[in-house]
Structure formats: C-alpha cells, structure tokens
C-alpha positions as CSV (number, residue, x, y, z in Angstrom):
1,M,21.1,126.3,19.6
2,A,21.2,127.7,16.2
3,S,20.9,126.6,12.4
4,T,24.1,125.7,11.0
5,S,23.0,126.1,7.5
6,K,21.6,129.3,5.9
7,H,19.6,127.4,3.4
8,Y,15.9,128.0,3.9
9,G,15.1,124.3,3.9
10,D,17.6,123.6,6.7
11,V,16.3,126.7,8.8
12,N,12.8,125.3,8.4
13,K,13.9,121.9,9.7
14,W,15.7,123.7,12.4
15,I,12.5,125.7,13.4
16,E,10.7,122.4,13.5
17,R,13.1,121.1,16.1
18,V,12.6,124.2,18.1
19,I,8.9,123.7,18.0
20,D,9.2,120.2,19.1
21,S,11.4,121.2,22.1
22,C,9.0,123.9,23.4
23,T,7.6,123.2,26.9
24,T,6.4,126.6,27.9
25,P,3.9,129.4,26.6
26,L,6.9,131.8,26.5
27,Q,8.8,129.5,24.4
28,E,5.9,129.2,22.1
29,C,5.7,132.9,21.8
30,S,9.3,133.1,20.9
31,V,8.8,130.6,18.1
32,R,6.0,132.5,16.7
33,R,8.3,135.4,16.4
34,L,11.0,133.3,14.9
35,I,8.5,132.0,12.2
36,R,7.5,135.5,11.4
37,L,11.2,136.7,11.1
38,F,12.0,133.7,9.0
39,G,9.2,134.6,6.5
40,E,10.3,138.2,6.4
41,D,13.9,137.2,5.7
42,L,12.9,134.9,2.9
43,E,10.8,137.8,1.4
44,R,13.7,140.1,1.5
45,S,16.2,137.7,0.0
46,G,13.8,137.0,-3.1
47,E,15.0,133.2,-2.9
48,I,11.6,131.8,-3.3
49,D,8.1,133.0,-4.2
50,N,5.7,134.3,-1.8
51,A,3.2,131.4,-1.9
52,T,5.9,129.0,-0.9
53,I,7.0,131.4,1.8
54,S,3.4,131.6,3.0
55,Y,2.9,127.7,2.9
56,M,6.1,127.3,4.9
57,Q,5.0,129.7,7.5
58,S,1.5,128.3,7.7
59,A,2.9,124.7,8.2
60,L,5.3,125.8,11.0
61,R,2.3,127.6,12.7
62,Y,0.2,124.6,12.4
63,R,2.8,122.4,13.9
64,L,3.4,125.0,16.8
65,E,-0.5,125.0,17.4
66,E,-0.7,121.2,17.6
67,K,2.2,121.4,20.2
68,Q,0.5,124.1,22.1
69,Y,-2.7,122.3,22.2
70,S,-0.9,119.0,23.4
71,R,0.7,120.9,26.1
72,I,-2.8,122.6,27.4
73,E,-4.5,119.2,27.2
74,T,-1.8,117.5,29.3
75,E,-1.9,120.4,31.8
76,L,-5.7,120.1,32.0
77,Q,-5.5,116.3,32.4
78,N,-3.0,116.9,35.3
79,G,-5.2,119.4,36.9
80,N,-2.8,122.4,36.5
C-alpha cells in the first residue's frame, strides 16, 4: 500500500490509515519510522514551516500511541 499523491496532506492521511491498520508491535515500529521520514522529507522540501511539520508529526505519533495502548489493553484483557 502506498500513497497515490505526493501532496503532504494526502501523505498525512495515508499514514493515518496505515496507523489504523496496525496490529503488531513491529508494524507500530515501522510506522514510527515512517512518521520520522515523512517529517524529514517535508523539512528538505521546504514546502511548509517547521512548526507545522512538528505539529503534524506530533498528531501522528499521538494517534499511533492511542492505537498501541488500545492493542495492549486488549491483550491484557484477553490474558495474552
């Protein structure tokens, strides 16, 4: 699965969908790297200011953490 548009807003939405599809810790680790690379690419392109890049990365990381905590909570309830 890959983003079909190169616009940063579309890529951000694609990363959100990737986060929503994560089911394992390894996938979550890969998404963390994806978020970091996304931010680095935006910084290199100079398309938007650093404050906006930081905000977008923070929002993505928060969404990932919510997903991660939800997975862990489910595993604990199931006794895994």
